[in-house]
DSSP file (Angstrom, degrees, kcal/mol; ACC not computed):
  #  RESIDUE AA STRUCTURE BP1 BP2  ACC     N-H-->O    O-->H-N    N-H-->O    O-->H-N    TCO  KAPPA ALPHA  PHI   PSI    X-CA   Y-CA   Z-CA
    1    1 A M              0   0    0      0, 0.0     5,-0.0     0, 0.0     0, 0.0   0.000 360.0 360.0 360.0 135.9  222.3   27.1  219.4
    2    2 A E     >  -     0   0    0      1,-0.1     4,-1.9     4,-0.0     5,-0.2  -0.278 360.0-110.0 -67.8 155.6  224.2   29.2  222.0
    3    3 A Q  H  > S+     0   0    0      1,-0.2     4,-1.5     2,-0.2     3,-0.1   0.912 118.3  45.7 -52.6 -48.7  225.7   32.6  221.0
    4    4 A D  H  > S+     0   0    0      1,-0.2     4,-2.5     2,-0.2    -1,-0.2   0.860 107.5  57.5 -68.6 -34.2  229.3   31.4  221.1
    5    5 A E  H  > S+     0   0    0      1,-0.2     4,-2.3     2,-0.2    -1,-0.2   0.887 104.7  52.3 -62.9 -38.3  228.5   28.2  219.3
    6    6 A K  H  X S+     0   0    0     -4,-1.9     4,-2.1     2,-0.2    -1,-0.2   0.902 109.7  50.0 -62.0 -41.1  227.2   30.2  216.3
    7    7 A V  H  X S+     0   0    0     -4,-1.5     4,-2.7   125,-0.3    -2,-0.2   0.950 112.0  46.1 -62.8 -49.8  230.4   32.2  216.3
    8    8 A F  H  X S+     0   0    0     -4,-2.5     4,-2.4     1,-0.2    -1,-0.2   0.878 110.3  54.2 -62.9 -38.1  232.6   29.1  216.3
    9    9 A Q  H  X S+     0   0    0     -4,-2.3     4,-2.3    -5,-0.2    -1,-0.2   0.935 112.3  43.4 -60.9 -46.4  230.5   27.5  213.6
   10   10 A V  H  X S+     0   0    0     -4,-2.1     4,-2.3     2,-0.2    -2,-0.2   0.919 112.0  52.4 -68.0 -43.2  230.9   30.5  211.3
   11   11 A L  H  <>S+     0   0    0     -4,-2.7     5,-3.1     1,-0.2    -1,-0.2   0.914 112.3  46.7 -58.7 -41.6  234.7   30.9  212.0
   12   12 A N  H ><5S+     0   0    0     -4,-2.4     3,-1.3    -5,-0.2    -1,-0.2   0.911 110.8  51.5 -65.7 -42.4  235.2   27.3  211.1
   13   13 A E  H 3<5S+     0   0    0     -4,-2.3    -2,-0.2     1,-0.3    -1,-0.2   0.853 112.4  46.6 -62.5 -34.6  233.1   27.6  207.9
   14   14 A L  T 3<5S-     0   0    0     -4,-2.3    -1,-0.3    -5,-0.1    -2,-0.2   0.373 113.1-120.0 -88.0   4.6  235.2   30.6  206.9
   15   15 A N  T < 5 +     0   0    0     -3,-1.3     2,-0.6     1,-0.2    -3,-0.2   0.882  58.0 157.1  55.9  41.3  238.4   28.8  207.7
   16   16 A I      < -     0   0    0     -5,-3.1    -1,-0.2    -6,-0.2     2,-0.2  -0.870  35.1-140.6 -97.8 120.2  239.3   31.5  210.3
   17   17 A S        +     0   0    0     -2,-0.6   125,-0.4    -3,-0.1     2,-0.3  -0.553  28.4 170.1 -81.4 147.0  241.7   30.2  212.9
   18   18 A Y        -     0   0    0     -2,-0.2     2,-0.4   123,-0.1   123,-0.2  -0.983  31.8-131.8-151.5 157.2  241.2   31.3  216.4
   19   19 A Q  E     -A  140   0A   0    121,-1.6   121,-2.0    -2,-0.3     2,-0.4  -0.949  25.8-147.5-110.4 134.8  242.5   30.6  219.9
   20   20 A L  E     -A  139   0A   0     -2,-0.4     2,-0.4   119,-0.2   119,-0.2  -0.890  14.2-175.5-109.6 133.0  239.8   30.1  222.6
   21   21 A Y  E     -A  138   0A   0    117,-2.9   117,-2.6    -2,-0.4     2,-0.4  -0.990   9.5-155.9-123.5 134.3  240.2   31.1  226.3
   22   22 A Q  E     +A  137   0A   0     -2,-0.4   115,-0.2   115,-0.2   114,-0.0  -0.886  25.5 149.8-109.6 144.5  237.5   30.4  228.9
   23   23 A H        -     0   0    0    113,-2.5     3,-0.1    -2,-0.4     9,-0.0  -0.955  49.4 -71.6-159.6 168.4  237.3   32.4  232.1
   24   24 A P  S    S-     0   0    0      0, 0.0    11,-0.1     0, 0.0    -1,-0.0  -0.231  74.3 -70.1 -62.5 162.7  234.7   33.6  234.7
   25   25 A P        -     0   0    0      0, 0.0     2,-0.4     0, 0.0   111,-0.2  -0.288  56.1-165.7 -56.0 136.4  232.3   36.3  233.6
   26   26 A V        +     0   0    0    109,-1.4     3,-0.1    73,-0.2    -3,-0.0  -0.973  23.1 175.0-127.6 143.8  234.0   39.7  233.0
   27   27 A Y        +     0   0    0     -2,-0.4     2,-0.3     1,-0.1    72,-0.1   0.482  68.8  43.6-122.1 -10.8  232.4   43.1  232.6
   28   28 A T  S  > S-     0   0    0      1,-0.1     4,-2.3    71,-0.0     5,-0.2  -0.915  80.0-117.2-133.0 160.6  235.4   45.4  232.5
   29   29 A V  H  > S+     0   0    0     -2,-0.3     4,-3.0     1,-0.2     5,-0.2   0.865 115.8  58.7 -63.1 -35.7  238.8   45.3  230.8
   30   30 A E  H  > S+     0   0    0      2,-0.2     4,-1.0     1,-0.2    -1,-0.2   0.920 108.7  43.4 -60.9 -44.1  240.4   45.3  234.2
   31   31 A E  H >> S+     0   0    0      1,-0.2     4,-0.7     2,-0.2     3,-0.5   0.920 114.5  50.7 -64.6 -43.8  238.6   42.0  235.1
   32   32 A W  H >X S+     0   0    0     -4,-2.3     4,-2.1     1,-0.2     3,-1.2   0.899 104.5  57.7 -60.3 -43.4  239.3   40.6  231.6
   33   33 A N  H 3X S+     0   0    0     -4,-3.0     4,-1.6     1,-0.3     5,-0.3   0.788  96.1  64.6 -61.4 -29.8  243.0   41.4  232.0
   34   34 A Q  H << S+     0   0    0     -4,-1.0    -1,-0.3    -3,-0.5    -2,-0.2   0.820 112.4  33.8 -61.7 -30.9  243.2   39.3  235.1
   35   35 A Y  H << S+     0   0    0     -3,-1.2    -2,-0.2    -4,-0.7    -1,-0.2   0.822 139.1   8.0 -98.7 -36.3  242.4   36.2  233.2
   36   36 A I  H >< S+     0   0    0     -4,-2.1     3,-1.5     1,-0.1    -3,-0.2   0.249  86.6 113.9-133.0  14.8  244.0   36.6  229.7
   37   37 A G  T 3< S+     0   0    0     -4,-1.6    -3,-0.1    -5,-0.3    -4,-0.1   0.807  78.3  53.5 -58.8 -32.5  246.1   39.8  229.9
   38   38 A G  T 3  S+     0   0    0     -5,-0.3    -1,-0.3    -4,-0.1     3,-0.1   0.563  88.5  99.2 -82.4  -7.9  249.4   37.9  229.5
   39   39 A E  S <  S-     0   0    0     -3,-1.5    -3,-0.1     1,-0.1     0, 0.0  -0.378  85.7 -87.4 -78.1 158.3  248.3   36.1  226.3
   40   40 A D  S    S+     0   0    0     -2,-0.1    -1,-0.1    88,-0.0     2,-0.1  -0.251  85.5  48.7 -62.7 149.9  249.3   37.4  222.8
   41   41 A G  S    S-     0   0    0     -3,-0.1     2,-0.4     2,-0.1    87,-0.3  -0.086  87.1 -72.0 105.2 158.7  247.2   39.9  221.0
   42   42 A V  E     -b  128   0A   0     85,-2.3    87,-3.3    80,-0.1     2,-0.5  -0.703  41.9-124.7 -88.2 135.0  245.6   43.3  221.8
   43   43 A M  E     -b  129   0A   0     -2,-0.4    21,-2.9    85,-0.2     2,-0.4  -0.695  33.3-153.7 -77.5 123.9  242.6   43.3  224.1
   44   44 A C  E     -D   63   0B   0     85,-1.9     2,-0.4    -2,-0.5    19,-0.2  -0.809   9.3-151.5-106.1 140.1  239.8   45.1  222.1
   45   45 A K  E     -D   62   0B   0     17,-2.9    17,-2.2    -2,-0.4     2,-0.5  -0.829   9.2-151.8-102.1 149.2  236.9   47.0  223.4
   46   46 A S  E     -D   61   0B   0     -2,-0.4     2,-0.5    55,-0.2    15,-0.2  -0.985   9.0-166.7-124.1 121.9  233.7   47.2  221.4
   47   47 A L  E     -D   60   0B   0     13,-2.8    13,-3.0    -2,-0.5     2,-0.7  -0.930  10.1-150.9-112.8 128.0  231.4   50.2  221.8
   48   48 A F  E     +D   59   0B   0     -2,-0.5    37,-2.3    11,-0.2     2,-0.3  -0.878  28.3 174.8-101.3 115.5  227.9   50.2  220.5
   49   49 A L  E     -DE  58  84B   0      9,-3.2     9,-2.5    -2,-0.7     2,-0.3  -0.761  19.1-157.9-121.1 161.5  226.9   53.7  219.6
   50   50 A R  E     -DE  57  83B   0     33,-2.7    33,-2.1    -2,-0.3     7,-0.2  -0.941  22.7-114.6-133.0 157.5  223.9   55.5  218.0
   51   51 A N  E >   - E   0  82B   0      5,-2.0     3,-0.7    -2,-0.3    31,-0.2  -0.306  42.5 -92.3 -83.6 177.4  223.6   58.9  216.2
   52   52 A Q  T 3  S+     0   0    0     29,-1.1    30,-0.1     1,-0.3    -1,-0.1   0.864 126.6  45.8 -60.9 -38.5  221.5   61.7  217.6
   53   53 A K  T 3  S-     0   0    0     28,-0.2    -1,-0.3     1,-0.0     0, 0.0   0.675 105.2-127.9 -78.1 -17.0  218.4   60.7  215.6
   54   54 A G  S <  S+     0   0    0     -3,-0.7    -2,-0.1     2,-0.2     3,-0.1   0.670  81.6 109.0  78.2  16.4  218.8   57.1  216.6
   55   55 A N  S    S+     0   0    0      1,-0.1     2,-0.4     2,-0.0    -3,-0.1   0.431  70.6  52.8-105.9   0.2  218.5   55.9  213.0
   56   56 A R        -     0   0    0     -5,-0.1    -5,-2.0     2,-0.0     2,-0.4  -0.999  65.8-164.9-134.6 139.9  222.2   54.9  212.5
   57   57 A H  E     -Df  50 114B   0     56,-0.8    58,-2.6    -2,-0.4     2,-0.4  -0.955   1.5-165.0-128.3 144.0  224.2   52.6  214.7
   58   58 A F  E     -Df  49 115B   0     -9,-2.5    -9,-3.2    -2,-0.4     2,-0.6  -0.976  13.1-155.2-131.3 138.8  227.9   52.0  214.9
   59   59 A L  E     -Df  48 116B   0     56,-2.7    58,-3.0    -2,-0.4     2,-0.5  -0.955  19.6-162.1-112.2 110.9  230.0   49.3  216.5
   60   60 A V  E     -Df  47 117B   0    -13,-3.0   -13,-2.8    -2,-0.6     2,-0.5  -0.825   4.9-168.2 -99.0 126.5  233.5   50.7  217.3
   61   61 A V  E     +Df  46 118B   0     56,-2.9    58,-2.7    -2,-0.5     2,-0.3  -0.967  22.9 149.2-117.4 122.1  236.3   48.2  217.8
   62   62 A A  E     -D   45   0B   0    -17,-2.2   -17,-2.9    -2,-0.5     6,-0.0  -0.935  54.3 -73.7-146.0 163.9  239.5   49.6  219.3
   63   63 A D  E >   -D   44   0B   0     -2,-0.3     3,-2.1   -19,-0.2   -19,-0.2  -0.378  50.0-119.3 -55.0 137.2  242.5   48.8  221.5
   64   64 A H  T 3  S+     0   0    0    -21,-2.9    -1,-0.1     1,-0.3   -20,-0.1   0.751 112.9  53.3 -57.7 -23.7  241.2   48.7  225.1
   65   65 A S  T 3  S+     0   0    0    -22,-0.2     2,-0.4     2,-0.1    -1,-0.3   0.500  83.4 107.8 -91.4  -3.3  243.6   51.6  226.0
   66   66 A T    <   -     0   0    0     -3,-2.1     2,-0.6     1,-0.0    -4,-0.1  -0.610  67.0-137.0 -78.1 127.2  242.4   53.9  223.2
   67   67 A A        -     0   0    0     -2,-0.4     2,-0.8    95,-0.0    -2,-0.1  -0.752  17.0-149.5 -81.1 120.2  240.3   56.9  224.4
   68   68 A V        -     0   0    0     -2,-0.6     2,-0.9    95,-0.1     3,-0.1  -0.837   2.7-154.2 -97.4 111.6  237.4   57.2  222.0
   69   69 A N     >  -     0   0    0     -2,-0.8     4,-2.7    93,-0.3     5,-0.2  -0.760   2.7-161.7 -86.3 108.1  236.4   60.8  221.7
   70   70 A L  H  > S+     0   0    0     -2,-0.9     4,-2.4     1,-0.2    -1,-0.2   0.823  87.7  54.4 -64.4 -31.4  232.7   60.7  220.7
   71   71 A K  H  > S+     0   0    0      2,-0.2     4,-1.8     1,-0.2    -1,-0.2   0.939 112.3  42.6 -67.3 -46.5  232.7   64.3  219.5
   72   72 A V  H  > S+     0   0    0      2,-0.2     4,-2.3     1,-0.2    -2,-0.2   0.919 114.5  51.1 -65.5 -43.2  235.7   63.7  217.2
   73   73 A L  H  X S+     0   0    0     -4,-2.7     4,-1.9     1,-0.2    -2,-0.2   0.899 106.3  55.2 -61.7 -40.4  234.3   60.4  216.0
   74   74 A A  H  <>S+     0   0    0     -4,-2.4     5,-3.3     1,-0.2     4,-0.2   0.916 108.5  48.6 -58.1 -43.3  230.9   62.0  215.2
   75   75 A E  H ><5S+     0   0    0     -4,-1.8     3,-1.4     1,-0.2    -1,-0.2   0.926 109.8  51.3 -62.9 -44.3  232.7   64.5  213.0
   76   76 A L  H 3<5S+     0   0    0     -4,-2.3    -1,-0.2     1,-0.3    -2,-0.2   0.818 113.9  44.8 -62.1 -30.5  234.6   61.7  211.2
   77   77 A L  T 3<5S-     0   0    0     -4,-1.9    -1,-0.3    -5,-0.2    -2,-0.2   0.332 114.7-116.4 -95.4   6.0  231.3   59.9  210.6
   78   78 A A  T < 5S+     0   0    0     -3,-1.4     2,-0.3     1,-0.2    -3,-0.2   0.886  70.9 135.4  58.8  41.8  229.5   63.1  209.5
   79   79 A E      < -     0   0    0     -5,-3.3    -1,-0.2    -6,-0.1     3,-0.1  -0.884  59.4-136.3-116.0 150.7  227.1   62.9  212.4
   80   80 A K  S    S-     0   0    0     -2,-0.3     2,-0.3     1,-0.3    -1,-0.1   0.905  85.1  -7.9 -69.8 -41.5  226.0   65.7  214.7
   81   81 A Q        -     0   0    0     -7,-0.1   -29,-1.1    -3,-0.1     2,-0.4  -0.994  58.1-155.5-157.3 147.5  226.4   63.7  217.8
   82   82 A L  E     +E   51   0B   0     -2,-0.3     2,-0.3   -31,-0.2   -31,-0.2  -0.949  16.6 170.4-123.7 148.6  227.0   60.1  219.0
   83   83 A S  E     -E   50   0B   0    -33,-2.1   -33,-2.7    -2,-0.4     2,-0.2  -0.958  43.6 -80.9-147.1 165.7  226.1   58.5  222.3
   84   84 A F  E     -E   49   0B   0     -2,-0.3   -35,-0.3   -35,-0.2     2,-0.1  -0.490  49.3-122.3 -68.6 136.1  226.1   55.0  223.7
   85   85 A A        -     0   0    0    -37,-2.3   -37,-0.1    -2,-0.2    -1,-0.1  -0.459  30.5-103.2 -77.0 152.6  223.1   53.0  222.6
   86   86 A S     >  -     0   0    0     -2,-0.1     4,-2.3     1,-0.1     5,-0.1  -0.207  27.0-109.3 -70.3 164.0  220.8   51.6  225.2
   87   87 A E  H  > S+     0   0    0      1,-0.2     4,-2.3     2,-0.2     5,-0.2   0.842 121.2  58.5 -62.0 -32.3  220.8   47.9  226.3
   88   88 A K  H  > S+     0   0    0      2,-0.2     4,-2.4     1,-0.2    -1,-0.2   0.919 108.1  44.2 -63.2 -43.3  217.4   47.6  224.5
   89   89 A R  H  > S+     0   0    0      2,-0.2     4,-3.1     1,-0.2     5,-0.5   0.883 109.9  56.4 -68.0 -38.1  219.0   48.7  221.2
   90   90 A L  H  X>S+     0   0    0     -4,-2.3     4,-1.9     1,-0.2     6,-1.3   0.916 112.2  42.2 -58.6 -43.9  222.0   46.5  221.8
   91   91 A E  H  X5S+     0   0    0     -4,-2.3     4,-1.0     4,-0.3    -2,-0.2   0.909 115.7  50.2 -67.7 -43.0  219.6   43.5  222.1
   92   92 A Q  H  <5S+     0   0    0     -4,-2.4    -2,-0.2    -5,-0.2    -3,-0.2   0.912 122.9  27.2 -64.2 -45.3  217.5   44.7  219.2
   93   93 A Y  H  <5S+     0   0    0     -4,-3.1    -3,-0.2    -5,-0.1    -2,-0.2   0.836 138.7  18.3 -91.8 -35.3  220.4   45.2  216.7
   94   94 A L  H  <5S-     0   0    0     -4,-1.9    14,-0.3    -5,-0.5    -3,-0.2   0.481  89.3-127.5-117.3  -5.2  223.1   42.8  217.8
   95   95 A G     << +     0   0    0     -4,-1.0    -4,-0.3    -5,-0.6     2,-0.2   0.800  68.7 124.2  64.5  28.2  221.2   40.3  220.0
   96   96 A L        -     0   0    0     -6,-1.3     2,-0.3    -9,-0.1    -1,-0.2  -0.723  52.8-137.1-119.6 166.0  223.8   40.9  222.8
   97   97 A S    >   -     0   0    0     -2,-0.2     3,-2.0    36,-0.2     4,-0.1  -0.795  44.7 -73.2-117.0 164.6  223.8   42.0  226.4
   98   98 A R  T 3  S+     0   0    0     -2,-0.3    -1,-0.1     1,-0.3   -11,-0.0  -0.239 119.3  29.3 -55.3 139.0  226.1   44.4  228.3
   99   99 A G  T 3  S+     0   0    0    -72,-0.1    -1,-0.3    35,-0.1   -73,-0.2   0.259 111.7  68.0  92.9 -12.4  229.5   42.9  228.8
  100  100 A A    <   +     0   0    0     -3,-2.0    33,-0.2    33,-0.1    -2,-0.2   0.140  61.4 144.9-123.8  18.8  229.4   40.8  225.7
  101  101 A V        +     0   0    0    -55,-0.1    30,-0.4    -4,-0.1   -55,-0.2  -0.389  22.7 148.4 -64.8 132.5  229.5   43.4  223.0
  102  102 A S    >   -     0   0    0     -2,-0.1     3,-2.0    28,-0.1     4,-0.2  -0.988  62.5-109.3-161.4 152.5  231.5   42.1  220.1
  103  103 A P  G >  S+     0   0    0      0, 0.0     3,-1.9     0, 0.0     4,-0.1   0.759 113.2  72.6 -60.3 -21.9  231.8   42.3  216.3
  104  104 A F  G >  S+     0   0    0     27,-0.4     3,-1.8     1,-0.3     4,-0.1   0.656  75.5  80.1 -69.3 -12.6  230.5   38.8  216.3
  105  105 A G  G X  S+     0   0    0     -3,-2.0     3,-2.4     1,-0.3    -1,-0.3   0.674  70.1  83.4 -63.0 -16.5  227.1   40.2  217.3
  106  106 A L  G X  S+     0   0    0     -3,-1.9     3,-1.5     1,-0.3    -1,-0.3   0.734  72.0  75.8 -59.8 -20.3  226.8   41.0  213.6
  107  107 A L  G <  S+     0   0    0     -3,-1.8    -1,-0.3     1,-0.3    -2,-0.2   0.772  98.1  45.6 -59.3 -24.1  225.6   37.5  213.2
  108  108 A N  G <  S+     0   0    0     -3,-2.4     2,-1.3   -14,-0.3    -1,-0.3   0.406  88.8  91.3 -99.1   0.3  222.3   38.8  214.7
  109  109 A D    X   +     0   0    0     -3,-1.5     3,-1.7    -4,-0.2    -1,-0.1  -0.596  47.2 165.5 -95.7  72.5  222.1   41.9  212.5
  110  110 A D  T 3  S+     0   0    0     -2,-1.3    -1,-0.2     1,-0.3   -17,-0.0   0.789  74.5  49.4 -62.0 -29.6  220.1   40.3  209.7
  111  111 A N  T 3  S-     0   0    0     -3,-0.2    -1,-0.3   -18,-0.1    -2,-0.1   0.418 104.9-128.5 -91.4   1.9  219.2   43.7  208.2
  112  112 A K    <   +     0   0    0     -3,-1.7    44,-0.3    -6,-0.2    -2,-0.1   0.905  58.3 145.7  53.5  48.5  222.9   44.8  208.2
  113  113 A E        +     0   0    0    -20,-0.2   -56,-0.8    42,-0.1     2,-0.5   0.611  41.3  86.3 -90.0 -14.4  222.0   48.1  209.9
  114  114 A V  E     -f   57   0B   0    -21,-0.2     2,-0.5   -58,-0.1    42,-0.3  -0.775  65.6-148.7 -96.4 127.8  225.1   48.4  212.0
  115  115 A T  E     -f   58   0B   0    -58,-2.6   -56,-2.7    -2,-0.5     2,-0.5  -0.805  15.7-139.0 -90.8 131.4  228.2   50.1  210.6
  116  116 A V  E     -fg  59 157B   0     40,-3.0    42,-2.8    -2,-0.5     2,-0.6  -0.794  13.6-165.4 -95.1 130.5  231.5   48.7  211.9
  117  117 A V  E     -fg  60 158B   0    -58,-3.0   -56,-2.9    -2,-0.5     2,-0.5  -0.958   5.5-166.8-116.1 112.0  234.3   51.2  212.7
  118  118 A L  E     -fg  61 159B   0     40,-3.0    42,-2.4    -2,-0.6     2,-0.5  -0.865  24.9-123.3 -99.8 128.9  237.7   49.5  213.2
  119  119 A D  E >   - g   0 160B   0    -58,-2.7     3,-1.9    -2,-0.5    42,-0.2  -0.584  18.0-142.6 -68.2 119.9  240.4   51.6  214.8
  120  120 A A  G >  S+     0   0    0     40,-2.0     3,-1.5    -2,-0.5     4,-0.2   0.743  92.9  71.8 -58.7 -24.4  243.2   51.5  212.2
  121  121 A S  G >  S+     0   0    0     39,-0.3     3,-1.1     1,-0.3    -1,-0.3   0.715  83.4  68.1 -68.8 -18.7  245.8   51.4  214.9
  122  122 A I  G X  S+     0   0    0     -3,-1.9     3,-1.3     1,-0.2    -1,-0.3   0.607  79.1  81.3 -77.8  -7.6  244.9   47.8  215.8
  123  123 A K  G <  S+     0   0    0     -3,-1.5    -1,-0.2     1,-0.2    -2,-0.2   0.791  79.6  68.1 -61.8 -26.9  246.3   46.6  212.5
  124  124 A R  G <  S+     0   0    0     -3,-1.1     2,-0.3    -4,-0.2    -1,-0.2   0.631  85.0  85.5 -73.6 -11.7  249.8   46.7  214.0
  125  125 A Y  S <  S-     0   0    0     -3,-1.3    18,-0.4    -4,-0.1     3,-0.1  -0.629  78.1-133.7 -90.7 148.8  249.1   43.8  216.3
  126  126 A S  S    S-     0   0    0     -2,-0.3     2,-0.3     1,-0.2    17,-0.2   0.819  86.6  -0.2 -69.8 -29.7  249.4   40.2  215.2
  127  127 A S        -     0   0    0     15,-0.2   -85,-2.3    16,-0.1     2,-0.4  -0.973  64.5-136.4-154.1 167.1  246.1   39.3  216.7
  128  128 A M  E     -bC  42 141A   0     13,-3.4    13,-2.3    -2,-0.3     2,-0.5  -0.965  14.6-133.7-131.3 146.0  243.2   40.7  218.6
  129  129 A K  E     +bC  43 140A   0    -87,-3.3   -85,-1.9    -2,-0.4     2,-0.3  -0.866  33.5 162.2-103.7 129.8  241.1   39.4  221.6
  130  130 A L  E     - C   0 139A   0      9,-2.8     9,-3.5    -2,-0.5   -28,-0.1  -0.965  40.1-108.4-141.4 153.9  237.3   39.6  221.4
  131  131 A H        -     0   0    0    -30,-0.4     2,-0.9    -2,-0.3   -27,-0.4  -0.665  24.6-132.2 -79.5 141.6  234.4   38.0  223.2
  132  132 A P  S    S-     0   0    0      0, 0.0  -125,-0.3     0, 0.0  -124,-0.1  -0.311  72.0 -69.3 -87.5  51.3  232.5   35.4  221.1
  133  133 A N  S    S+     0   0    0     -2,-0.9     2,-0.3   -33,-0.2   -36,-0.2   0.505 122.6  76.0  74.4   8.1  229.2   37.1  222.1
  134  134 A I  S >  S-     0   0    0      3,-0.2     3,-0.7  -131,-0.1    -1,-0.2  -0.980  76.8-133.4-140.2 154.5  229.4   36.0  225.7
  135  135 A N  T 3  S+     0   0    0     -2,-0.3  -109,-1.4     1,-0.2     3,-0.1   0.169  95.1  70.8 -98.3  20.6  231.7   37.3  228.5
  136  136 A T  T 3  S+     0   0    0   -111,-0.2  -113,-2.5   -36,-0.0     2,-0.3   0.289 100.2  47.1-110.8   6.6  232.9   34.0  229.8
  137  137 A E  E <   -A   22   0A   0     -3,-0.7     2,-0.4  -115,-0.2  -115,-0.2  -0.974  61.2-160.7-143.7 156.4  235.1   33.3  226.7
  138  138 A T  E     -A   21   0A   0   -117,-2.6  -117,-2.9    -2,-0.3     2,-0.4  -0.999   5.8-159.4-136.9 138.9  237.6   35.1  224.6
  139  139 A V  E     -AC  20 130A   0     -9,-3.5    -9,-2.8    -2,-0.4     2,-0.5  -0.929   7.4-149.3-116.1 147.0  238.8   34.4  221.1
  140  140 A T  E     +AC  19 129A   0   -121,-2.0  -121,-1.6    -2,-0.4     2,-0.3  -0.969  29.0 157.3-114.2 123.1  242.0   35.6  219.5
  141  141 A I  E     - C   0 128A   0    -13,-2.3   -13,-3.4    -2,-0.5     2,-0.1  -0.889  41.8 -94.1-136.7 168.3  242.0   36.2  215.8
  142  142 A S     >  -     0   0    0   -125,-0.4     4,-1.9    -2,-0.3   -15,-0.2  -0.449  31.1-118.0 -81.3 158.3  243.9   38.2  213.3
  143  143 A Y  H  > S+     0   0    0    -18,-0.4     4,-2.2     1,-0.2     5,-0.2   0.913 116.3  51.6 -59.3 -45.0  242.8   41.7  212.1
  144  144 A S  H  > S+     0   0    0      1,-0.2     4,-2.2     2,-0.2    -1,-0.2   0.869 107.7  52.2 -64.9 -35.3  242.5   40.4  208.5
  145  145 A D  H  > S+     0   0    0      2,-0.2     4,-2.3     1,-0.2    -1,-0.2   0.862 107.0  52.4 -69.3 -33.9  240.4   37.5  209.7
  146  146 A L  H  X S+     0   0    0     -4,-1.9     4,-2.6     2,-0.2    -2,-0.2   0.928 109.8  49.6 -63.9 -42.5  238.1   39.9  211.5
  147  147 A G  H  X S+     0   0    0     -4,-2.2     4,-2.7     1,-0.2    -2,-0.2   0.895 108.8  52.6 -60.3 -40.0  237.8   41.9  208.3
  148  148 A K  H  X S+     0   0    0     -4,-2.2     4,-2.3     2,-0.2    -1,-0.2   0.909 110.0  48.5 -60.9 -43.4  237.0   38.7  206.4
  149  149 A F  H  X S+     0   0    0     -4,-2.3     4,-2.0     2,-0.2    -2,-0.2   0.936 113.0  46.7 -62.7 -47.0  234.2   37.9  208.9
  150  150 A I  H  X>S+     0   0    0     -4,-2.6     4,-1.7     1,-0.2     5,-1.0   0.908 112.2  50.4 -64.2 -41.7  232.7   41.4  208.6
  151  151 A Q  H  <5S+     0   0    0     -4,-2.7    -1,-0.2     1,-0.2    -2,-0.2   0.913 108.6  52.9 -61.9 -42.2  232.9   41.3  204.8
  152  152 A W  H  <5S+     0   0    0     -4,-2.3    -1,-0.2     1,-0.2    -2,-0.2   0.885 108.3  50.7 -59.6 -39.2  231.2   37.9  204.8
  153  153 A R  H  <5S-     0   0    0     -4,-2.0    -1,-0.2    -5,-0.1    -2,-0.2   0.818 106.4-132.1 -70.0 -30.0  228.4   39.4  206.9
  154  154 A G  T  <5 +     0   0    0     -4,-1.7    -3,-0.2     1,-0.3     2,-0.2   0.588  52.8 145.2  90.7  10.3  228.0   42.3  204.5
  155  155 A N      < -     0   0    0     -5,-1.0    -1,-0.3     1,-0.1     2,-0.1  -0.508  60.4 -95.5 -77.7 151.5  227.9   45.2  207.0
  156  156 A K        -     0   0    0    -44,-0.3   -40,-3.0   -42,-0.3     2,-0.4  -0.463  44.0-157.9 -65.2 136.7  229.5   48.5  206.1
  157  157 A L  E     -g  116   0B   0    -42,-0.2     2,-0.4    -2,-0.1   -40,-0.2  -0.978  11.7-174.2-125.8 130.1  233.1   48.6  207.4
  158  158 A L  E     -g  117   0B   0    -42,-2.8   -40,-3.0    -2,-0.4     2,-0.6  -0.986  14.3-152.9-123.7 131.5  235.2   51.8  208.0
  159  159 A D  E     +g  118   0B   0     -2,-0.4     2,-0.4   -42,-0.2   -40,-0.2  -0.921  28.6 169.7 -98.5 117.8  238.8   51.9  209.0
  160  160 A I  E     -g  119   0B   0    -42,-2.4   -40,-2.0    -2,-0.6     2,-0.9  -0.992  37.9-124.9-133.1 137.1  239.4   55.1  211.0
  161  161 A N        +     0   0    0     -2,-0.4     4,-0.1   -42,-0.2   -42,-0.1  -0.720  28.0 178.5 -81.3 108.1  242.4   56.2  213.0
  162  162 A L        +     0   0    0     -2,-0.9   -93,-0.3     2,-0.1    -1,-0.2   0.586  60.3  79.3 -86.9 -11.6  240.9   57.0  216.4
  163  163 A Q  S    S-     0   0    0     -3,-0.1   -95,-0.1   -95,-0.1   -97,-0.0  -0.862  87.2-121.1 -99.7 124.9  244.3   57.9  217.9
  164  164 A P        -     0   0    0      0, 0.0     2,-0.3     0, 0.0    -2,-0.1  -0.313  24.3-124.9 -63.9 144.4  245.4   61.4  217.1
  165  165 A T        -     0   0    0     -4,-0.1     2,-0.4     2,-0.0    -4,-0.0  -0.653  19.2-135.6 -88.5 147.7  248.7   61.6  215.3
  166  166 A H              0   0    0     -2,-0.3    -1,-0.0     1,-0.1     0, 0.0  -0.852 360.0 360.0-106.4 138.9  251.4   63.8  216.8
  167  167 A A              0   0    0     -2,-0.4    -1,-0.1     0, 0.0    -2,-0.0   0.465 360.0 360.0 -76.8 360.0  253.5   66.2  214.7
């Protein structure tokens, strides 16, 4: 079964409604925006990170325009340092390749080793746009439905405000 087919099967089983968009392969938000930028929902980026020892992995999901400060995030997660995980680790833990990083990769995390970090600021949007584990399609789902999917998978989930608040 193809990566995206597994995603759609699970979304249907969980009664999660979604909108599907098909487009040419995209590797950057700028490319992605050319094809579905005008559609409803926030475009989300997914960053696969590891701690300094390489024994903890995090999938950070945030608004594509949010600057993620790895030093600040490391402090929030009680880690000394965070860095981007290699493509080899991305394949090992989420079964994904560069350009298709998505929370739906948790379908391939059988040992539930990846902690999901959702930027709390994306709650304010009615829906969010994510790749269904391939970069030629985009699905739009609600924030609560993404939480439902993550809870169903059993991975640890953290809501963290990645955007600094202003006094």
